[in-house]
C-alpha positions in Angstrom: -23.3 -31.7 92.7 -21.1 -31.6 89.7 -18.2 -33.0 91.7 -20.4 -35.8 93.0 -21.6 -36.8 89.5 -18.0 -36.8 88.4 -17.0 -39.2 91.2 -19.9 -41.5 90.5 -19.0 -41.6 86.9 -15.5 -42.6 87.8 -16.7 -45.4 90.0 -18.8 -46.6 87.1 -15.6 -46.6 84.9 -13.9 -48.9 87.5 -16.8 -51.2 87.6 -16.8 -51.4 83.8 -13.2 -52.6 83.9 -14.2 -55.3 86.4 -17.3 -56.4 84.5 -15.4 -56.6 81.2 -13.9 -59.8 82.5 -17.3 -61.5 83.2 -18.3 -65.1 82.5 -15.2 -67.0 81.4 -15.6 -70.7 80.9 -16.0 -72.6 84.2 -13.5 -75.3 85.3 -14.5 -78.8 84.3 -15.1 -81.6 86.8 -11.8 -82.7 88.5 -10.0 -85.5 86.7 -6.6 -84.9 88.3 -5.2 -85.7 91.7 -5.1 -88.8 93.9 -6.8 -88.9 97.3 -7.6 -88.0 99.9 -6.9 -91.2 101.8 -7.9 -92.2 105.3 -4.2 -91.8 106.0 -1.4 -90.3 104.0 2.3 -90.3 105.2 4.8 -88.2 103.3 8.1 -89.7 104.3 11.6 -88.3 104.6 11.4 -84.8 103.2 13.2 -81.7 104.4 10.7 -79.3 105.9 10.9 -75.6 105.1 8.1 -74.1 107.2 6.4 -70.7 107.0 7.4 -69.8 110.5 11.0 -68.5 109.9 12.3 -71.8 111.4 15.4 -73.1 109.5 14.9 -76.3 107.4 14.8 -79.6 109.2 14.8 -83.1 108.0 14.1 -85.8 107.4 10.6 -85.6 108.6 7.5 -87.8 108.2 4.2 -85.9 107.9 1.0 -87.8 108.7 -2.3 -86.7 107.2 -5.7 -88.1 107.9 -8.1 -87.2 105.2 -7.4 -83.4 104.8 -5.8 -82.7 108.2 -2.2 -82.9 109.5 -2.1 -85.1 112.6 1.6 -85.6 113.1 4.9 -84.0 112.1 7.8 -86.1 113.2 11.6 -85.8 112.8 12.8 -89.3 112.0 16.5 -89.1 111.6 19.6 -87.1 110.5 20.9 -86.0 107.1 23.0 -88.7 105.5 22.2 -91.3 108.1 19.8 -94.3 107.2 16.5 -93.8 108.9 15.5 -96.4 111.5 12.1 -97.7 110.7 11.3 -98.0 114.4 11.3 -94.2 114.6 8.7 -93.8 111.8 4.9 -93.4 112.1 3.2 -96.6 111.1 1.0 -96.8 108.0 -2.6 -97.9 108.8 -4.5 -100.3 106.5 -5.9 -98.4 103.5 -3.3 -95.6 103.9 -1.0 -94.2 101.3 2.8 -93.5 101.5 4.6 -90.9 99.4 8.3 -91.2 99.3 9.8 -87.7 99.6 13.3 -88.6 100.6 15.7 -86.0 99.1 12.8 -83.6 98.4 11.8 -80.4 100.1 8.3 -79.8 101.5 6.7 -76.4 102.2 3.2 -75.1 103.2 0.9 -74.5 100.3 1.5 -71.1 98.7 -1.1 -68.2 99.1 -1.5 -65.7 96.3 -3.1 -62.7 98.0 -4.0 -60.9 94.7 -5.1 -63.4 92.0 -7.7 -62.5 89.4 -9.3 -65.6 87.8 -8.8 -64.6 84.2 -11.2 -62.6 82.1 -13.4 -62.8 79.0 -11.4 -60.1 77.2 -8.2 -62.1 77.9 -9.7 -65.3 76.5 -8.6 -67.3 79.5 -10.6 -70.3 80.8 -10.8 -71.1 84.5 -9.1 -74.5 83.8 -6.1 -72.7 82.2 -5.7 -70.3 85.1 -6.3 -72.8 87.9 -3.8 -75.3 86.5 -1.2 -72.6 86.1 -1.6 -71.8 89.8 -1.8 -75.3 91.0 1.2 -76.3 88.8 3.2 -73.7 90.8 2.2 -74.8 94.3 -0.5 -72.2 94.9 -3.2 -73.8 97.0 -5.1 -70.7 98.1 -5.9 -67.5 96.2 -7.8 -64.3 96.8 -9.8 -63.1 93.9 -9.8 -59.3 94.5 -12.9 -57.9 92.9 -14.5 -61.1 91.5 -14.3 -59.8 87.9 -16.2 -62.8 86.6 -19.1 -61.8 88.8 -19.5 -62.6 92.5 -22.0 -65.5 91.8 -19.5 -67.1 89.4 -16.6 -66.8 91.9 -18.7 -68.1 94.8 -19.7 -71.1 92.7 -16.0 -71.8 91.9 -15.2 -71.3 95.6 -17.8 -73.9 96.6 -16.6 -76.5 94.0 -13.0 -76.0 95.0 -13.8 -76.4 98.7 -15.5 -79.7 97.8 -12.6 -80.6 95.5 -14.9 -81.1 92.6 -12.6 -79.1 90.4 -8.9 -78.8 90.2 -8.4 -75.4 91.7 -6.8 -73.6 94.6 -8.9 -72.7 97.6 -10.7 -69.4 96.7 -11.5 -66.3 98.8 -14.0 -64.1 97.0 -13.8 -60.3 97.4 -16.4 -58.2 95.6 -15.5 -54.9 93.9 -17.3 -52.2 95.9 -20.5 -51.3 94.1 -20.6 -54.4 91.9 -24.3 -55.4 91.2 -25.6 -52.2 92.8 -28.8 -51.0 91.1 -27.6 -47.4 91.4 -24.4 -45.6 92.1 -23.5 -45.6 95.8 -23.5 -41.9 96.9 -24.6 -41.9 100.5 -23.5 -43.4 103.8 -26.6 -45.5 104.1 -26.3 -46.8 100.6 -22.7 -47.8 101.4 -23.7 -49.7 104.6 -26.6 -51.4 102.9 -24.4 -52.6 100.0 -21.8 -54.0 102.5 -24.5 -55.8 104.4 -25.8 -57.4 101.2 -22.3 -58.4 100.2 -21.9 -60.3 103.5 -25.3 -62.0 103.1 -24.4 -63.5 99.7 -21.3 -65.1 101.2 -18.4 -62.8 100.0 -15.2 -62.9 102.0 -14.5 -59.2 101.7 -14.5 -56.1 99.5 -12.0 -54.6 97.0 -12.2 -50.8 96.9 -10.8 -48.5 94.2 -12.0 -45.3 95.9 -15.1 -43.2 96.7 -15.9 -40.1 98.6 -14.6 -40.0 102.1 -18.1 -40.3 103.6 -18.9 -43.4 101.5 -15.5 -45.0 102.2 -15.7 -44.4 105.9 -19.2 -45.8 106.2 -18.4 -48.9 104.0 -15.2 -49.8 105.9 -16.9 -49.3 109.3 -19.8 -51.6 108.3 -17.4 -54.1 106.8 -15.3 -54.2 110.0 -18.4 -54.6 112.2 -19.3 -57.7 110.1 -15.8 -59.1 110.5 -15.0 -59.2 106.8 -11.6 -58.4 105.2 -10.9 -55.6 102.8 -8.4 -54.5 100.1 -7.9 -51.3 98.2 -6.2 -50.2 95.1 -6.0 -46.5 95.9 -6.8 -45.0 92.6 -5.1 -41.7 91.8 -8.6 -40.1 91.3 -9.2 -40.3 95.1 -5.8 -40.2 96.8 -6.0 -36.4 97.3 -8.7 -36.9 99.9 -8.2 -40.6 100.9 -4.8 -42.2 101.0 -3.4 -45.5 102.4 -3.1 -44.1 106.0 -6.7 -42.8 105.9 -7.8 -46.2 104.8 -5.9 -48.0 107.6 -7.4 -45.7 110.2 -10.9 -46.4 108.9 -10.4 -50.2 109.1 -9.0 -51.3 105.8 -7.1 -54.6 106.3 -4.8 -54.7 103.3 -3.6 -52.3 100.6 -2.8 -53.6 97.2 0.2 -52.3 95.1 1.5 -49.1 96.4 -0.8 -46.3 95.3 -1.9 -44.1 98.2 1.3 -44.8 100.2 3.6 -42.2 98.7 0.7 -39.7 99.1 0.5 -40.5 102.8 4.2 -39.7 102.9 4.1 -36.3 101.3 5.7 -33.7 103.6 6.1 -30.7 101.2 3.0 -31.0 99.0 -0.6 -32.3 99.0 -0.8 -33.6 95.4 1.3 -35.5 93.0 3.3 -33.3 90.7 1.2 -34.1 87.6 2.2 -32.8 84.2 -0.2 -30.1 83.3 -1.4 -32.0 80.2 -1.9 -35.2 82.2 -5.0 -37.2 81.4 -5.9 -40.2 83.7 -7.7 -41.9 80.8 -4.3 -42.0 79.0 -2.8 -45.2 80.4 0.8 -44.1 79.6 0.2 -40.8 81.5 -1.1 -42.8 84.5 1.6 -45.5 84.6 4.4 -43.3 83.3 4.0 -40.5 85.9 3.4 -43.0 88.7 7.1 -43.9 88.2 7.9 -40.5 89.6 5.9 -40.8 92.7 8.1 -42.3 95.3 10.8 -39.7 94.9 8.1 -37.1 95.7 7.5 -38.7 99.1 9.4 -38.1 102.4 12.9 -39.5 102.4 13.4 -43.0 103.9 13.8 -43.0 107.7 12.8 -39.3 108.0 10.5 -38.2 110.7 7.4 -38.3 108.4 8.4 -41.6 106.8 8.8 -43.2 110.2 5.6 -41.8 111.7 3.5 -43.1 108.8 5.1 -46.5 109.0 4.8 -46.8 112.7 1.1 -45.9 112.6 0.4 -48.5 109.9 2.2 -51.1 112.1 0.1 -50.2 115.1 -3.0 -50.7 113.0 -1.9 -54.2 112.0 -2.1 -53.2 108.3 -1.1 -55.6 105.6 1.0 -54.7 102.5 0.4 -56.7 99.3 3.0 -54.9 97.1 2.6 -57.0 93.9 6.1 -55.9 92.7 5.9 -58.3 89.8 2.9 -56.7 88.0 4.9 -53.4 87.4 8.2 -55.0 86.5 7.7 -54.3 82.8 7.9 -50.6 83.7 11.5 -51.0 84.6 12.4 -53.6 82.0 9.9 -54.0 79.2 12.1 -56.4 77.1 12.5 -58.8 80.0 8.7 -59.0 80.7 7.8 -59.4 77.1 10.3 -62.0 76.2 10.2 -64.2 79.3 10.7 -67.8 78.1 7.5 -69.2 79.4 5.4 -67.0 77.0 6.2 -69.3 74.1 4.5 -72.4 75.4 2.2 -71.2 78.2 0.7 -67.8 77.1 -2.5 -68.1 75.1 -2.7 -66.1 71.8 -5.7 -64.2 73.1 -3.8 -63.2 76.2 -0.8 -62.1 74.2 -3.0 -59.9 72.1 -4.5 -58.5 75.3 -1.1 -57.5 76.5 -0.2 -55.6 73.3 0.0 -51.8 73.3 -3.5 -50.3 73.1 -5.2 -47.0 73.8 -8.2 -48.8 75.2 -7.1 -51.9 77.1 -6.3 -51.6 80.8 -2.5 -51.9 81.5 -1.6 -51.9 77.8 0.2 -48.6 78.0 3.3 -49.0 75.8 2.4 -46.0 73.6 6.0 -44.7 73.6 8.0 -46.4 76.3 11.8 -46.3 76.6 15.0 -45.7 78.6 13.9 -42.6 80.5 10.7 -44.2 81.8 12.5 -47.3 82.8 15.2 -45.4 84.7 12.5 -43.5 86.6 10.8 -46.8 87.5 14.0 -48.4 88.6 14.5 -45.6 91.1 10.8 -45.9 92.1 11.4 -49.6 92.9 14.4 -48.8 95.1 12.4 -46.4 97.3 9.3 -48.6 97.3 11.3 -51.7 98.2 13.1 -49.8 101.0 9.7 -49.1 102.6 8.4 -52.6 102.2 11.6 -54.2 103.6 11.7 -51.9 106.6 8.0 -52.5 107.3 8.8 -56.2 107.4 11.8 -55.6 109.7 9.6 -53.7 112.2 7.2 -56.6 112.4 4.7 -55.6 109.6 2.9 -58.1 107.5 3.8 -58.4 103.8 2.2 -61.0 101.6 2.9 -62.4 98.1 0.4 -61.3 95.6 0.8 -61.2 91.8 -2.2 -59.5 90.0 -1.2 -61.7 87.0 -3.0 -61.6 83.7 -2.0 -58.1 82.9 1.2 -56.3 81.7 2.9 -59.4 80.4 2.7 -61.3 83.7 1.4 -64.8 83.5 -0.6 -66.7 86.1 1.5 -69.1 88.2 4.8 -68.0 86.7 4.4 -64.5 88.3 4.5 -66.1 91.8 8.1 -67.2 92.0 9.1 -63.9 90.3 7.3 -62.0 93.1 9.3 -64.1 95.6 12.5 -63.1 93.8 11.5 -59.4 94.0 10.9 -59.6 97.7 14.4 -61.2 97.9 15.7 -58.2 95.9 14.0 -55.9 98.4 16.1 -57.3 101.2 14.0 -60.2 102.5 15.9 -63.3 103.7 14.7 -66.3 101.7 13.0 -67.6 104.9 11.2 -64.3 105.2 10.0 -64.7 101.6 8.6 -68.1 102.4 6.8 -66.7 105.4 5.3 -63.9 103.2 4.1 -66.6 100.7 2.6 -68.8 103.4 1.9 -67.8 107.0 1.6 -64.1 106.2 -0.9 -64.7 103.5 -2.9 -67.0 105.8 -2.9 -64.3 108.6 -4.1 -61.6 106.2 -7.1 -63.8 105.4 -7.8 -64.8 109.0 -6.9 -68.4 108.1 -3.7 -68.9 110.0 -5.4 -71.5 112.2 -6.0 -73.6 109.0 -3.2 -72.9 106.5 0.1 -71.2 106.2 2.4 -73.6 108.1 3.0 -77.3 108.5 1.5 -77.9 111.9 -0.7 -80.4 113.6 -4.4 -79.5 113.1 -3.9 -77.5 109.9 -5.1 -78.5 106.5 -2.9 -80.7 104.4 -1.7 -78.2 101.8 1.9 -78.7 100.7 4.4 -77.8 98.0 6.9 -80.6 97.3 10.0 -79.8 95.2 13.2 -81.5 94.2 15.5 -78.4 94.6 16.0 -76.2 97.7 14.1 -73.0 96.8 16.0 -71.1 99.5 19.1 -71.4 97.3 17.4 -70.4 94.1 13.7 -69.3 93.8 14.0 -69.7 90.1 13.7 -73.5 90.6 10.1 -72.8 91.5 9.2 -71.7 87.9 7.3 -74.2 85.8 10.1 -74.0 83.3 12.7 -74.7 86.0 16.2 -73.2 86.2 19.2 -73.8 84.0 22.1 -75.7 85.4 25.4 -77.0 83.9 26.3 -80.5 84.9 29.8 -81.8 85.6 29.7 -83.4 82.1 29.3 -79.9 80.6 25.6 -80.5 79.8 23.0 -77.8 80.1 19.9 -79.1 81.9 16.7 -77.9 83.5 16.1 -78.5 87.1 13.3 -77.8 89.5 9.7 -76.9 89.0 7.1 -78.1 91.6 6.9 -81.9 91.7 3.7 -82.3 93.7 1.1 -79.8 94.9 -1.0 -81.2 97.7 -4.3 -79.5 98.6 -6.7 -81.0 101.2 -4.6 -84.2 101.2 -5.1 -84.7 97.5 -1.8 -85.1 95.6 -1.5 -83.4 92.2 1.3 -84.0 89.7 2.2 -80.4 89.2 4.3 -81.0 86.1 1.4 -82.8 84.4 -0.9 -79.9 85.2 1.5 -77.6 83.4 1.6 -80.1 80.5 -2.2 -79.8 80.3 -1.8 -76.0 80.1 0.7 -76.4 77.2 -1.8 -78.6 75.4 -4.5 -75.9 75.8 -2.2 -73.3 74.3 -1.1 -75.7 71.5 -4.7 -76.3 70.5 -5.5 -72.6 70.5 -2.4 -71.8 68.3 -3.2 -74.6 65.9 -6.6 -73.0 65.1 -5.0 -70.1 63.3 -1.4 -71.3 62.9 -0.6 -68.6 65.5 2.9 -67.4 66.5 3.8 -64.8 69.0 4.7 -61.6 67.1 6.8 -58.5 67.7 4.5 -55.5 67.5 5.4 -53.4 64.4 7.4 -56.2 62.8 6.8 -59.4 60.8 6.1 -62.7 62.6 9.3 -64.5 63.5 
């Protein structure tokens, strides 16, 4: 009984973390974007699809209202296009000249929290950062603003009443429960109620094996998706492989995976004075975990990977959210913070003994070296999982640990590239894989006839440099020896509505400017004077 009470108390702690983000300001009515039109033709772009196909162009893409009705190759590079080859514009239609540009399917962020009250972020701020980076579909894992709030935003986004990505709402397991979930029947009843209110899935942190098995079984019967952050409090009895066998569809981050790969122990080699409530203990010692797992390509390593593949399990690694662990200075001083990070969010990131993820109590070289080694082993598993046909998605978990909404997305793409993905494999992870993980690959994820008109249109070839997808662009030196910025998303198209992505980011900059002006705020270095 004592152990059960302890577990229930821990679940309550997780739900407190989730509820701490409740009720941020809702997004205003949509003022941005043009369309949809009875017909839209995007002309002359080079298509980089989400299917591993090489780029092809020029192509004309015909959209009617919010659906793709034709994708037609209309010529050859460097050769004038013959008008006779091109689809004809109907009366009342709209043409968008995209010659010299690149077009991709809309991006999917498979792990995207919609801000939080403690972070001081409004929905408008978060949504425009996402849309300004070409993200047209997101999954809110745990619905930290409350499931009713997120379902309301989901409905308004689906109707294009607000400027926002398409939203999939997952509920944190146990959210809104009148009492702690301790029995199999309570678990099943909560899952059934979650489906009734219209949630798309569940986000788990952990529970007793009996409760987890019942909840996942019921969720699977109802045809809903599921995610899990395998909290260290539970991985001794329920790891990533246990979850996959029970019906979990996607694991978040990497917790629970090294534990499934242990071959000479059953528990992480915790320091004997470890305290899970100490965030630096939790994140610091997590950096030692992968080297405790079975060696890459060993019998144990292969057997776990192959079973996860057979179960059609999805990995959403979110490499980006832990990058500060291996290079704190880089994450803290990323150039976008100056103009795009709200003062309240910067304060939320700062070292604290109470804030989630603000664990820089005494961080330094030794911790970062451990995490660099951790990344190498983690990336080896993820890359080989992809090589063997496994599904890997692009998720960010931004809003914590110095990672900013929108900007974290191209960084996650860069990290997949570092892991060994070909740039085309990165695009597939960002588009079609994300759609498949949501059961939406018949609607989004690639540019194909019959799918929704979601596109990212850019001036630079992202396959050559993913940094050109940052809202701040990439630095380039011209032949005249002038340093310039290139890139950034030019247009984000969702449901056939064309958004000026750069203007959306200007809107965000103005939100930040106004907030700073209230207190003459400047970003500070902790422990030093303002600069």
